[in-house]
C-alpha positions, 0 to 999 in steps of 0.5 A: 075311205076317204073316196066313199066318205066324200060320196056318201056327203053328196060329192062327185068323186073319183078315185085315181088308182096308181097301180091296177087294182086298189088296196094292194098294201092293205092286202099285205098288212098283219102278214096278209091278216090285216090288224084292222084296228085296236080295241084301247082306250083313246088316251092309250091309242094316241100315246102309241103315236110318241109326241105327234100323237095329240094331233089326233084327239079330232080324228078319232073323237069323229070316227074311232075304232068302235065305229069302224068295227059297227062299219065293217060289220053292216058291210059283212065283215066279222071281227076277232080280237085277240092278245094285246087288243089287236083286231082280225077279221074273222076270215084272217083274210086281208082280202075281205076287208078290201073287197068290202071296202072297194065294194062299198065305195063303188056302191057309194058312187066313187068312180075308181079309175086304176093305172091313174098316178096324179103326177102333179096338183094343180094350184091356181092363184094359191087354191087347188084346182085339179090334179095333172094325170097321164091323160090331162088335167082333172078340174076338181074343187078339193083333193084328198091327197092319202098315197100312203108312206114309202114303204113296201114299194112295191104295192104302189107306195113308193113317195110320191104324195111327199112330192106332190105336197111339197110342191104345193108348199108343205114341209115334209119332216126328213122321211125314215123306215119304221117299224123295220126289221135290224140288221146284225153282225156277226153269225150268233142271229144267222144261227138262231135263224127261225128261232121266235123268243116269248117274255124277253126284254130287250134294251137298247144302247147307244153309244154305251148308253142304255136307251128304251127296252120293251118287252114281248115276242122277237124273231131270229133271222138270216140277217138279224132280227125282227118281231114285234119288240124289235120293230117298235124299238127300230125307230130310235134304232134307225135315227140312231144308225143315220146319227153315226152312233153305236148301236147295240140290243141287249136281250134278256133271256130271264126277265124274271128273275133278277141277278140274285135269283137267277145265280140261286136257280143255276147254283140249284140246276148245277148241283142237280146235274152234278156229274152231267156235262154242262150242254145238258144243264143249258137243255133247261135254260135255253131254246136248243138253236141258242145253245151253241151260241151260248156256249160260244160266247161265254167259253165254257166246254160243252163237256165240262161237268156241271160240278167243275163249273167255277164260280167265275164261269156261272157268273158268265153264264149269269150276265149272258142270260141277262144281257145276251148283246148283238150290234146293229149295223142296219135295217131292212130299209123301205122294202121291210118297213112296215110303215114311214116315219116322218111326212107332211108337218101336221102343224101345216094340216088342220086336225079339225078336217084335215085341211091344208092350212096352205092350199084351200082344196086341198086335205090329207089323210094317212101316211102322208102325214107326219104320223105313225104307231107302234104295230098293234093296229094304231096306224090303221085305224090312223088311216081309216079316221083321218081318211073319215074326216078329210073325205067328209071335210073335202065334201062339204068344202066342195059343195060350199065352193060350188055354191 
């Protein structure tokens, strides 16, 4: 986006691509479907980025989701809007988005050189004058740093941009994985591997104190837990683990029922199934894979007859259904993190142009900045918007500096 906008603005534009083909990370976004953006209004959109989100107001004011969708439509990419306002290509193929963007960039005059990593930004007397590559120094009046973060390093995003920015004088807020699956202790998650739970509430507990929570869908895996609400909560968990706090997640399997209503339901179910064995009652309460885990943790024999369940046992079941606990011991790291938290400090970048406040001629956009949001298309829109603004601003600067 940055390169194409720079070229469309009249600048002679060279895109240096580290990998053999461009857009490899975009190809795997949204599990290969590419969650392009979200139709949420600006204020709500910005809120998904936390306290740093206000930095994006200028970029979103200039180029937002409706502009992006119109742009893609003009390139022949039809889109559909799904649950939660998430927008995907109608073909459900990220490749269609990548091909459209690359083709458009080339048509605007962008020269793309692949297998060409940038080794250093060349700064002379405090001003950017070019970049160094394995083939030597390429002079430039402006450069846009859009290297991404450090997540999914197999796609080429290995954190190079942080080093380049730091060498140019920028402060880099410590980076860590975000939107990342979590590793749990014990074998409860493994026994439920592949099970997806919808409409549950997950609450994070740090050193015994309730922290944040989220409602929606989660997934059990061979190592622990994943899914939308787990990924959303993972940033705070990663920071807590780094601070060596004790981290647990509590899963409320019946969030629509408070303790009193759930107890009333359990009483009715026990009465209605009085002569049946306890494990048959659970079939109406839980997915099959969760039943053995439940029985093991609440210590009620599977064959016990329902009308013999005591009040104390009923309370244990009720408590477990509202507070199924898992201890979090780690996370899956950058290899499975959707985005990277941290990055170039935002107070060193002009939000109106994406220009470096420290090095004239340098512009920054996308995940290399200290910006990260929840899942749902927010991060990609931020990349497109900041890229659009950086490309146009860099072209305008290059034209002025040339004259």
